[in-house]
C-alpha positions as CSV (number, residue, x, y, z in Angstrom):
1,X,0.0,0.0,0.0
2,X,2.8,2.4,0.8
3,X,4.4,1.7,-2.6
4,X,1.1,2.5,-4.3
5,X,0.7,5.8,-2.4
6,X,4.3,6.7,-3.1
7,X,3.7,6.2,-6.8
8,X,0.5,8.3,-6.5
9,X,2.3,11.3,-5.1
10,X,5.1,11.0,-7.6
11,X,2.5,11.2,-10.3
12,X,0.8,14.1,-8.6
13,X,4.1,15.9,-8.5
14,X,4.7,15.3,-12.2
15,X,1.4,17.1,-13.0
16,X,2.9,20.4,-11.9
17,X,3.5,21.3,-15.5
18,X,5.6,18.6,-17.3
19,X,4.4,18.5,-20.9
20,X,5.3,14.8,-21.0
21,X,2.4,13.9,-18.7
22,X,-0.1,15.7,-21.0
23,X,1.4,14.0,-24.0
24,X,1.0,10.6,-22.4
25,X,-2.7,11.3,-22.0
26,X,-3.2,12.0,-25.7
27,X,-5.2,9.2,-27.4
28,X,-3.4,7.2,-30.0
29,X,-5.8,8.4,-32.6
30,X,-8.3,11.3,-32.6
31,X,-9.6,11.5,-36.2
32,X,-10.7,15.1,-35.9
33,X,-13.5,15.7,-38.5
34,X,-14.5,12.1,-38.4
35,X,-18.1,12.9,-39.4
36,X,-16.9,14.3,-42.8
37,X,-14.6,11.5,-43.7
38,X,-15.2,8.6,-46.0
39,X,-16.7,5.6,-44.3
40,X,-19.9,4.1,-43.0
41,X,-22.3,5.0,-40.2
42,X,-22.8,1.7,-38.4
43,X,-26.0,2.9,-36.7
44,X,-29.0,0.8,-37.0
45,X,-30.0,-2.7,-36.0
46,X,-27.5,-4.9,-34.1
47,X,-28.1,-8.2,-32.4
48,X,-27.2,-8.7,-28.7
49,X,-26.7,-11.4,-26.1
50,X,-26.9,-10.9,-22.3
51,X,-24.0,-12.1,-20.3
52,X,-24.7,-11.2,-16.7
53,X,-22.1,-13.6,-15.3
54,X,-19.5,-12.5,-17.8
55,X,-18.9,-16.0,-19.1
56,X,-17.9,-14.6,-22.5
57,X,-14.8,-13.1,-20.9
58,X,-13.8,-15.4,-18.1
59,X,-14.9,-18.7,-16.5
60,X,-14.9,-19.5,-12.8
61,X,-11.8,-18.6,-10.8
62,X,-10.8,-16.2,-13.5
63,X,-10.0,-19.0,-16.0
64,X,-10.2,-18.3,-19.8
65,X,-13.8,-18.4,-21.0
66,X,-15.0,-21.7,-22.5
67,X,-15.1,-21.6,-26.3
68,X,-18.8,-22.3,-26.3
69,X,-19.3,-19.0,-24.4
70,X,-17.0,-16.8,-26.4
71,X,-19.4,-14.6,-28.3
72,X,-16.7,-12.6,-30.1
73,X,-15.6,-15.7,-32.1
74,X,-15.9,-15.4,-35.9
75,X,-18.0,-18.4,-36.5
76,X,-21.0,-19.5,-38.5
77,X,-22.7,-21.1,-35.5
78,X,-25.7,-22.3,-37.5
79,X,-23.5,-24.2,-40.0
80,X,-21.5,-25.9,-37.1
81,X,-24.7,-26.9,-35.4
82,X,-26.1,-28.3,-38.6
83,X,-23.1,-30.7,-38.9
84,X,-23.8,-32.2,-35.5
85,X,-20.9,-33.7,-33.4
86,X,-19.6,-32.9,-30.0
87,X,-19.4,-29.1,-30.4
88,X,-22.2,-26.9,-29.1
89,X,-22.7,-23.3,-28.2
90,X,-24.4,-21.3,-25.5
91,X,-24.8,-18.2,-27.7
92,X,-25.8,-17.4,-31.2
93,X,-25.4,-13.8,-32.0
94,X,-26.6,-14.2,-35.6
95,X,-30.0,-15.2,-34.2
96,X,-29.9,-12.8,-31.2
97,X,-32.6,-10.3,-30.4
98,X,-32.5,-6.9,-32.2
99,X,-31.5,-3.7,-30.6
100,X,-31.1,-0.2,-32.1
101,X,-27.6,1.4,-31.9
102,X,-27.0,4.1,-30.8
103,X,-29.1,4.0,-27.6
104,X,-29.2,2.7,-24.1
105,X,-30.4,-0.9,-23.7
106,X,-32.4,0.1,-20.6
107,X,-35.0,1.6,-22.9
108,X,-34.9,-1.2,-25.5
109,X,-36.9,-3.9,-23.7
110,X,-38.7,-4.3,-20.4
111,X,-36.4,-7.1,-19.2
112,X,-33.4,-4.7,-19.8
113,X,-34.8,-1.8,-17.8
114,X,-32.6,-2.3,-14.8
115,X,-30.0,-4.7,-16.3
116,X,-26.6,-3.7,-15.1
117,X,-23.7,-5.9,-16.4
118,X,-22.2,-7.2,-19.6
119,X,-24.0,-7.4,-23.0
120,X,-22.5,-8.5,-26.3
121,X,-23.4,-6.6,-29.5
122,X,-22.9,-7.7,-33.1
123,X,-23.0,-5.9,-36.4
124,X,-22.0,-7.2,-39.8
125,X,-20.8,-4.7,-42.4
126,X,-19.3,-4.8,-45.9
127,X,-16.0,-3.2,-46.8
128,X,-14.0,-2.9,-50.0
129,X,-10.4,-3.7,-50.3
130,X,-8.4,-0.8,-48.8
131,X,-6.0,-0.4,-51.7
132,X,-3.3,1.1,-49.6
133,X,-5.6,3.1,-47.3
134,X,-6.0,2.7,-43.5
135,X,-9.2,1.8,-41.7
136,X,-10.5,2.8,-38.3
137,X,-13.6,2.4,-36.0
138,X,-14.6,5.5,-34.1
139,X,-17.0,5.0,-31.1
140,X,-18.5,8.3,-29.9
141,X,-19.4,6.7,-26.5
142,X,-19.8,3.2,-25.0
143,X,-21.0,3.1,-21.4
144,X,-19.1,2.0,-19.5
145,X,-16.3,-0.5,-20.5
146,X,-15.9,-1.8,-24.0
147,X,-14.1,-4.8,-25.5
148,X,-14.0,-4.6,-29.3
149,X,-13.4,-7.5,-31.7
150,X,-13.3,-7.5,-35.5
151,X,-13.5,-10.9,-37.3
152,X,-12.7,-12.7,-34.0
153,X,-9.6,-10.6,-33.3
154,X,-9.5,-8.2,-30.3
155,X,-8.6,-4.8,-31.5
156,X,-9.0,-2.7,-28.4
157,X,-10.6,-1.8,-25.1
158,X,-11.8,1.4,-23.5
159,X,-13.1,2.6,-20.1
160,X,-15.2,5.6,-19.7
161,X,-18.9,6.1,-20.7
162,X,-19.0,9.5,-22.3
163,X,-15.9,10.1,-24.4
164,X,-14.9,8.9,-27.9
165,X,-12.2,6.4,-28.8
166,X,-10.7,5.3,-32.1
167,X,-9.2,1.9,-33.0
168,X,-7.3,1.0,-36.1
169,X,-8.6,-2.0,-37.9
170,X,-6.5,-2.0,-41.0
171,X,-4.9,-5.4,-40.4
172,X,-8.1,-7.1,-39.1
173,X,-10.4,-5.9,-41.9
174,X,-11.2,-8.1,-44.8
175,X,-12.7,-7.4,-48.2
176,X,-16.4,-8.2,-48.1
177,X,-18.4,-9.0,-45.0
178,X,-16.9,-8.2,-41.6
179,X,-18.1,-9.3,-38.1
180,X,-17.9,-6.6,-35.5
181,X,-18.6,-7.7,-31.9
182,X,-18.5,-5.3,-28.9
183,X,-18.7,-6.4,-25.3
184,X,-20.3,-3.6,-23.2
185,X,-20.2,-3.7,-19.4
186,X,-22.3,-1.0,-17.7
187,X,-21.4,-2.0,-14.1
188,X,-19.5,0.5,-11.9
189,X,-17.4,0.0,-8.8
190,X,-15.3,1.8,-6.3
191,X,-12.6,2.4,-8.9
192,X,-14.8,3.5,-11.8
193,X,-15.7,7.1,-12.7
194,X,-18.4,7.6,-11.6
195,X,-18.7,5.0,-8.9
196,X,-21.8,2.8,-8.5
197,X,-24.0,5.4,-6.8
198,X,-25.2,8.4,-8.8
199,X,-28.5,10.3,-9.2
200,X,-29.1,9.4,-12.8
201,X,-30.0,6.3,-14.8
202,X,-27.7,3.4,-15.7
203,X,-27.8,3.8,-19.5
204,X,-25.7,0.9,-20.6
205,X,-24.8,0.3,-24.2
206,X,-23.4,1.8,-27.3
207,X,-25.1,5.1,-26.6
208,X,-23.6,7.2,-29.4
209,X,-22.8,6.6,-33.1
210,X,-20.2,4.2,-34.4
211,X,-18.4,4.9,-37.7
212,X,-16.1,2.8,-39.9
213,X,-13.7,5.3,-41.5
214,X,-11.0,5.1,-44.1
215,X,-8.1,7.5,-44.5
216,X,-5.0,7.9,-46.6
217,X,-1.8,6.1,-45.3
218,X,-0.7,9.5,-44.0
219,X,-3.6,11.6,-42.7
220,X,-4.6,14.5,-40.6
221,X,-5.4,13.1,-37.2
222,X,-6.0,16.3,-35.3
223,X,-6.5,20.0,-36.2
224,X,-7.1,22.9,-33.8
225,X,-7.6,26.6,-34.3
226,X,-8.6,29.4,-31.9
227,X,-8.5,33.1,-31.3
228,X,-5.9,34.1,-28.7
229,X,-6.3,37.0,-26.2
230,X,-3.7,39.0,-28.2
231,X,-6.0,39.0,-31.2
232,X,-4.0,36.5,-33.3
233,X,-5.4,33.3,-34.6
234,X,-3.2,30.2,-33.7
235,X,-3.5,26.5,-34.1
236,X,-2.0,23.1,-34.6
237,X,-2.2,20.3,-37.0
238,X,-0.9,16.7,-36.4
239,X,-0.4,14.1,-39.1
240,X,-0.2,10.4,-38.6
241,X,1.6,8.0,-41.0
242,X,4.9,7.1,-42.6
243,X,5.2,10.5,-44.4
244,X,4.0,12.8,-41.6
245,X,7.3,14.7,-41.3
246,X,8.2,17.7,-43.5
247,X,4.7,18.1,-45.0
248,X,3.3,21.5,-45.9
249,X,0.0,22.2,-44.1
250,X,-2.4,24.8,-45.4
251,X,-5.2,26.3,-43.4
252,X,-8.1,28.4,-44.8
253,X,-10.6,30.3,-42.7
254,X,-13.6,30.8,-44.9
255,X,-12.6,33.3,-47.6
256,X,-11.0,35.6,-45.0
257,X,-7.5,34.2,-44.4
258,X,-5.0,31.5,-45.1
259,X,-1.9,30.2,-43.4
260,X,0.8,27.7,-44.1
261,X,3.2,25.7,-41.9
262,X,5.5,22.6,-42.2
263,X,5.3,19.6,-40.0
264,X,8.2,18.7,-37.8
265,X,9.8,15.2,-37.3
266,X,6.7,14.2,-35.3
267,X,4.2,15.3,-37.8
268,X,3.2,18.4,-35.9
269,X,2.8,21.9,-37.4
270,X,1.9,25.1,-35.5
271,X,0.7,28.2,-37.2
272,X,-0.5,31.7,-36.4
273,X,-1.7,34.7,-38.2
274,X,-3.2,38.1,-37.5
275,X,-7.0,38.0,-37.2
276,X,-8.5,39.3,-40.5
277,X,-10.3,42.6,-40.3
278,X,-13.6,41.1,-41.4
279,X,-13.6,38.4,-38.7
280,X,-16.8,38.4,-36.6
281,X,-16.4,37.2,-33.1
282,X,-18.7,34.4,-31.9
283,X,-21.2,35.3,-29.2
284,X,-24.6,34.1,-28.0
285,X,-26.2,37.0,-29.7
286,X,-24.4,36.3,-33.0
287,X,-22.9,32.8,-33.1
288,X,-20.9,33.2,-36.3
289,X,-19.2,30.1,-37.5
290,X,-16.6,29.8,-40.2
291,X,-15.7,26.8,-42.4
292,X,-12.1,26.1,-41.7
293,X,-10.2,23.8,-44.1
294,X,-7.0,22.0,-43.2
295,X,-5.0,20.2,-45.9
296,X,-1.8,18.3,-46.0
297,X,-0.2,15.2,-47.6
298,X,-3.2,14.7,-49.9
299,X,-5.6,14.7,-47.0
300,X,-8.1,17.4,-46.0
301,X,-10.6,17.9,-43.1
302,X,-13.2,20.6,-42.5
303,X,-14.7,22.1,-39.3
304,X,-17.1,24.9,-38.5
305,X,-15.4,27.1,-35.9
306,X,-16.3,30.2,-34.0
307,X,-13.7,32.7,-32.8
308,X,-14.0,34.3,-29.4
309,X,-12.0,35.0,-26.2
310,X,-13.0,34.1,-22.6
311,X,-11.3,35.4,-19.5
312,X,-11.8,36.4,-15.9
313,X,-10.8,39.9,-14.6
314,X,-11.5,40.4,-10.9
315,X,-15.0,39.1,-10.3
316,X,-16.1,39.6,-13.9
317,X,-16.3,37.0,-16.6
318,X,-15.3,38.5,-19.9
319,X,-16.5,37.3,-23.3
320,X,-14.6,39.0,-26.1
321,X,-13.4,41.5,-23.5
322,X,-16.8,42.5,-22.2
323,X,-18.6,41.4,-19.0
324,X,-21.2,38.7,-19.4
325,X,-23.8,37.3,-17.0
326,X,-24.5,33.6,-17.5
327,X,-28.3,33.0,-17.8
328,X,-28.4,29.3,-17.8
329,X,-29.8,25.9,-16.7
330,X,-28.3,22.5,-16.1
331,X,-29.1,19.6,-18.4
332,X,-28.8,15.8,-18.4
333,X,-28.2,14.0,-21.6
334,X,-31.7,12.6,-22.0
335,X,-34.2,13.2,-24.7
336,X,-37.9,14.2,-24.2
337,X,-40.3,11.3,-24.0
338,X,-41.7,8.7,-21.6
339,X,-38.9,6.1,-22.3
340,X,-35.6,8.0,-23.0
341,X,-32.7,6.0,-24.5
342,X,-30.0,8.7,-24.4
343,X,-30.1,8.6,-28.2
344,X,-29.1,12.2,-28.8
345,X,-30.0,12.8,-32.4
346,X,-29.8,16.3,-33.8
347,X,-33.6,16.5,-33.5
348,X,-33.5,15.4,-29.8
349,X,-30.7,17.7,-28.8
350,X,-32.1,20.6,-30.7
351,X,-35.5,20.3,-28.9
352,X,-33.8,20.5,-25.5
353,X,-31.5,23.4,-26.5
354,X,-34.4,25.3,-28.1
355,X,-36.2,25.3,-24.8
356,X,-33.1,26.7,-23.1
357,X,-32.2,29.3,-25.7
358,X,-35.7,30.5,-26.9
359,X,-38.0,29.4,-24.1
360,X,-35.9,30.6,-21.1
361,X,-34.0,33.3,-23.0
362,X,-30.8,31.7,-21.7
363,X,-27.2,32.2,-23.1
364,X,-25.6,29.3,-21.1
365,X,-26.0,25.6,-20.4
366,X,-24.3,23.5,-17.8
367,X,-23.9,20.1,-19.5
368,X,-24.0,17.8,-16.4
369,X,-22.4,15.6,-15.1
370,X,-20.2,14.1,-17.9
371,X,-19.2,15.1,-21.4
372,X,-22.4,15.3,-23.5
373,X,-22.6,14.2,-27.1
374,X,-20.6,15.9,-29.9
375,X,-24.0,16.6,-31.5
376,X,-25.2,18.7,-28.6
377,X,-22.0,20.7,-28.2
378,X,-21.9,21.5,-31.9
379,X,-25.5,22.6,-31.8
380,X,-24.6,24.9,-28.9
381,X,-22.0,26.4,-31.2
382,X,-24.6,26.9,-33.9
383,X,-27.4,28.2,-31.6
384,X,-25.3,30.5,-29.4
385,X,-25.2,28.8,-26.0
386,X,-22.1,29.0,-23.8
387,X,-21.2,25.6,-22.3
388,X,-19.9,24.3,-19.0
389,X,-18.4,20.8,-19.6
390,X,-17.5,18.3,-16.9
391,X,-16.4,14.7,-16.4
392,X,-18.1,12.4,-13.8
393,X,-15.9,12.9,-10.8
394,X,-19.1,13.1,-8.9
395,X,-19.7,12.9,-5.2
396,X,-16.8,10.6,-4.5
397,X,-14.2,8.4,-6.1
398,X,-11.2,6.5,-4.8
399,X,-9.1,9.6,-4.2
400,X,-6.0,7.7,-3.1
401,X,-5.8,5.4,-6.1
402,X,-3.4,6.5,-8.8
403,X,-5.2,4.4,-11.4
404,X,-8.4,6.2,-10.7
405,X,-6.7,9.6,-11.1
406,X,-5.2,8.4,-14.4
407,X,-8.7,7.5,-15.6
408,X,-10.0,11.0,-14.6
409,X,-7.1,12.7,-16.4
410,X,-7.6,10.5,-19.5
411,X,-11.3,11.4,-19.6
412,X,-10.4,15.0,-19.4
413,X,-7.9,14.7,-22.2
414,X,-10.4,12.8,-24.5
415,X,-13.0,15.6,-23.8
416,X,-10.7,18.5,-24.4
417,X,-9.2,17.0,-27.6
418,X,-12.7,16.5,-28.9
419,X,-14.1,19.9,-28.1
420,X,-11.1,22.3,-28.4
421,X,-12.6,23.8,-31.6
422,X,-16.0,24.5,-30.0
423,X,-16.4,28.2,-29.3
424,X,-19.4,27.5,-27.0
425,X,-17.3,25.6,-24.5
426,X,-15.9,28.2,-22.0
427,X,-15.4,26.2,-18.8
428,X,-14.0,22.8,-17.8
429,X,-15.2,21.6,-14.5
430,X,-13.1,19.3,-12.4
431,X,-15.7,17.9,-10.0
432,X,-19.2,18.0,-8.6
433,X,-20.2,18.0,-4.9
434,X,-17.1,16.2,-3.6
435,X,-16.6,16.3,0.2
436,X,-13.5,18.1,1.3
437,X,-10.5,16.0,2.4
438,X,-6.7,16.3,1.7
439,X,-6.6,13.5,-0.8
440,X,-9.7,14.7,-2.6
441,X,-8.2,18.2,-2.9
442,X,-4.9,16.8,-4.2
443,X,-6.9,14.8,-6.8
444,X,-8.9,17.8,-8.0
445,X,-5.8,20.0,-8.0
446,X,-4.1,17.5,-10.3
447,X,-7.1,17.7,-12.6
448,X,-7.0,21.5,-12.6
449,X,-3.3,21.4,-13.5
450,X,-4.0,18.9,-16.2
451,X,-6.7,21.2,-17.8
452,X,-4.3,24.1,-17.8
453,X,-1.6,22.0,-19.4
454,X,-4.0,20.7,-22.1
455,X,-6.1,23.8,-22.7
456,X,-5.0,27.1,-21.1
457,X,-7.5,29.1,-23.2
458,X,-10.6,28.2,-21.2
459,X,-11.7,28.7,-17.6
460,X,-11.5,26.1,-14.8
461,X,-14.3,25.6,-12.3
462,X,-15.9,23.0,-10.0
463,X,-19.4,22.7,-8.4
464,X,-18.5,23.0,-4.7
465,X,-20.5,22.3,-1.5
466,X,-21.6,25.1,0.8
467,X,-20.9,25.4,4.5
468,X,-24.0,26.8,6.4
469,X,-24.0,28.2,9.9
470,X,-27.4,29.5,10.8
471,X,-28.3,32.0,8.1
472,X,-24.7,32.4,6.9
473,X,-23.3,30.6,3.9
474,X,-19.7,30.3,3.0
475,X,-17.3,28.4,0.6
476,X,-14.9,26.7,2.9
477,X,-12.8,24.7,0.3
478,X,-9.1,24.7,-0.3
479,X,-9.7,24.0,-4.0
480,X,-10.8,27.6,-4.4
481,X,-7.2,28.6,-5.2
482,X,-7.2,26.4,-8.3
483,X,-10.3,27.8,-9.9
484,X,-11.0,30.7,-12.2
485,X,-14.7,30.7,-11.5
486,X,-16.3,29.7,-8.2
487,X,-19.4,27.6,-8.3
488,X,-21.7,26.3,-5.6
489,X,-24.7,23.9,-5.3
490,X,-27.3,25.2,-2.9
491,X,-30.7,23.6,-2.0
492,X,-31.8,25.6,1.0
493,X,-35.6,25.4,1.1
494,X,-35.7,21.9,-0.4
495,X,-33.1,19.8,1.5
496,X,-32.4,20.8,5.1
497,X,-34.4,22.7,7.7
498,X,-34.7,26.1,6.0
499,X,-38.2,27.2,5.3
500,X,-39.0,29.0,2.1
501,X,-39.4,32.4,3.7
502,X,-35.9,32.0,5.2
503,X,-34.2,31.4,1.9
504,X,-34.0,35.1,0.7
505,X,-32.6,36.1,4.1
506,X,-29.5,33.9,3.8
507,X,-26.3,35.8,3.7
508,X,-23.2,34.9,1.7
509,X,-19.6,35.3,2.5
510,X,-17.6,34.7,-0.6
511,X,-14.2,35.9,-2.0
512,X,-14.6,39.4,-3.5
513,X,-11.9,38.8,-6.2
514,X,-13.5,35.9,-8.0
515,X,-16.8,35.5,-10.0
516,X,-19.4,33.2,-8.5
517,X,-21.9,31.0,-10.3
518,X,-24.8,29.2,-8.6
519,X,-24.2,25.9,-10.4
520,X,-27.2,24.2,-8.9
521,X,-30.4,25.0,-7.0
522,X,-33.8,23.4,-7.3
523,X,-36.9,21.7,-5.9
524,X,-39.0,18.8,-7.1
525,X,-42.5,19.3,-8.6
526,X,-44.7,16.8,-10.4
527,X,-46.1,18.5,-13.5
528,X,-49.9,19.1,-13.0
529,X,-49.8,18.7,-9.2
530,X,-51.1,22.1,-8.1
531,X,-53.0,24.1,-5.4
532,X,-52.5,21.7,-2.5
533,X,-51.5,24.2,0.2
534,X,-48.0,24.8,-1.0
535,X,-46.9,21.3,-0.2
536,X,-43.7,19.9,-1.5
537,X,-43.9,18.4,-5.0
538,X,-46.5,21.0,-6.1
539,X,-45.8,23.3,-8.9
540,X,-46.6,26.2,-6.6
541,X,-43.9,25.2,-4.1
542,X,-41.3,24.8,-6.8
543,X,-42.2,28.2,-8.3
544,X,-42.0,29.9,-4.9
545,X,-38.7,28.2,-4.2
546,X,-37.4,29.8,-7.4
547,X,-38.7,33.2,-6.4
548,X,-37.1,33.1,-3.0
549,X,-33.8,31.6,-4.2
550,X,-33.5,34.2,-7.0
551,X,-34.1,37.0,-4.4
552,X,-31.3,35.5,-2.4
553,X,-29.1,35.4,-5.5
554,X,-29.7,39.1,-6.2
555,X,-28.0,39.9,-2.9
556,X,-24.7,38.2,-3.9
557,X,-22.4,41.0,-5.2
558,X,-20.0,38.7,-7.1
559,X,-22.7,36.5,-8.7
560,X,-22.1,36.3,-12.5
561,X,-24.5,33.5,-13.5
562,X,-26.5,30.5,-12.6
563,X,-27.5,27.1,-13.9
564,X,-30.5,25.9,-11.8
565,X,-31.2,22.2,-11.5
566,X,-32.5,21.3,-14.0
567,X,-34.3,21.8,-17.4
568,X,-36.1,18.4,-17.6
569,X,-37.2,15.7,-15.3
570,X,-34.8,12.8,-15.7
571,X,-34.6,9.1,-14.9
572,X,-33.1,8.2,-11.5
573,X,-33.4,4.9,-9.7
574,X,-32.8,6.7,-6.4
575,X,-36.1,8.5,-6.7
576,X,-38.9,6.0,-5.9
577,X,-41.9,7.8,-4.3
578,X,-44.8,6.0,-5.9
579,X,-46.9,9.1,-6.4
580,X,-44.5,11.8,-7.2
581,X,-41.4,10.2,-8.6
582,X,-41.6,6.6,-9.8
583,X,-38.0,6.5,-10.9
584,X,-37.8,10.2,-12.0
585,X,-36.0,13.1,-10.4
586,X,-38.7,15.8,-10.6
587,X,-36.5,18.9,-10.3
588,X,-37.0,19.7,-13.9
589,X,-38.8,22.9,-14.7
590,X,-40.1,21.0,-17.7
591,X,-41.6,17.5,-17.4
592,X,-40.1,14.5,-19.3
593,X,-42.8,15.0,-21.9
594,X,-41.9,18.7,-22.4
595,X,-44.7,20.3,-20.3
596,X,-43.5,23.5,-18.7
597,X,-44.1,23.9,-15.0
598,X,-44.8,27.2,-13.2
599,X,-41.1,27.6,-12.2
600,X,-40.2,27.8,-15.9
601,X,-42.0,31.1,-16.3
602,X,-40.5,32.4,-13.1
603,X,-37.0,31.8,-14.3
604,X,-37.8,33.0,-17.9
605,X,-39.1,36.3,-16.4
606,X,-36.0,36.7,-14.2
607,X,-33.7,36.2,-17.2
608,X,-35.7,38.7,-19.3
609,X,-34.9,41.2,-16.5
610,X,-31.2,40.4,-16.8
């Protein structure tokens, strides 16, 4: 144990700014611009096989799984069974039940509603001979662990339920039909992120799209561009392949400007140029996006990018050099409907963001408590919504375990590399409601240092707990020194002993030199439950809770925004009151079917006044 802890603190020390640590976290492949590349969308009907006892991976005592259980094998089970003999199988994925991918299995069939464990998925697809090209599979998200096999060969594994991963399949691919099998384990434990106890649904499965992608032998793996505070545009392009070095890279920003650079021995090229005169800065009021084209070595990728700056000065948040007040709401990744499957199509995401942008009149959304889909973040770019992004270091994790810290840092890296070109993303959060302890603070400090190493252009925050003494509220957290923006979750008037009429009288003691955000506040209400003497779970109680909390907020001199909890009622197995909840957290100001509650109007009126 002492050796393990010693390694932990050595690793913590390394995070003080050594670039090598950040480089080690960089995924082997990123495939920036994957949606525009040649390939196939593998969405659609897959077959599946439940494996609650994990017999497809291991047998009793950790032995190798028996061959009759190994679902990833590249076999024609029906043909072998037709021959007879001593062989038999306890799976048959070709004849398995059908499930739609992407989407969580919990919504697919009644028997899977609370299934938590391992399920095997299979999809067959056709591919042409590569002819000197390279081939990859890009998974936008698999929750939570994934084992990926192509034509019976394991090609990779991944842990983490909300970030993309790319696996090269050039050597395993065959011309004609290919058999793709993915083992997905939704179970969490003390060493996973998050752990096994949360306040949202399980959502196991291949929850975001899968693409089969081909590229040239040498290709553009990553391309980033942004507006610096000094008014210059800077960026970086990385090539992968045998001819990645000494390649000329060209960058075109719409019709406004171009730049050229040459890759170094590692295939990396950095460029910068003066911002052209006609460049319009991205903002919620005018979310201007430019088509940026990167080209090198016979390869090209495109992206739609907005250019803006974000900074903190004293207790102000500055967007493009001007103070901004963040009128927002928190959001879980869950579409409207009675049986959400976390299938965030453009239509599903747009419906949620439309309520935020045009219903509430908001300019900001806190994407809680994990990286949301690329579709959602790109729509925030398009629609003009500022974004808080976080990873699920939530409530508690194994703070003293270096392997867990490594997972957290890797999730951060995967998120940052995915979203570096998104103008909407202004804040990276390093945690939510984690109880203060020395090991926890060191863990979060390492995460904050990691963010600054990977992406110093954005702000760092965390949703902190509040210390209450009578009617006095304070932030008593040593993590404060690592944050650009302070954020607190406060539920006085719902949890605890404070009555509604006491909420507005609460007094805050917060640092005067830092902006503060109310990252969460909220109360449950069942849509349509009204006029019952201001009881809890009535719409009237929730609406009055909002009035009193907003009055309290107005007395905080450094307050620069808020993201109340939450836009929409969402699934949560923790919430089981048989009348009011039935497996739903009811703190939404909109029901799961999209019905606005009274509190929606209270918040919208408040934002119009801002």
